Phi, psi and omega in degrees: 000134177289153181302328182296331178297318178295322179296318178297316179299316180296320180297318178293318179299315181296318179296317179297319180295317179298319178296316180297318179294317179298317180293320180294320178296320179295316178299319180295318179296315179296320179294318179295318179297318179298318179294321178295321177298318179294324182292314187266351183273000000 
């Protein structure tokens, strides 16, 4: 396998990982906001 193939795989893996982290952070933020609304409402 040429080295560029590994670089492409790593690039896709990194992009997928960043997307997963972004989505998890958004879910955590939304859950925290919902709990705060229940607490103060």
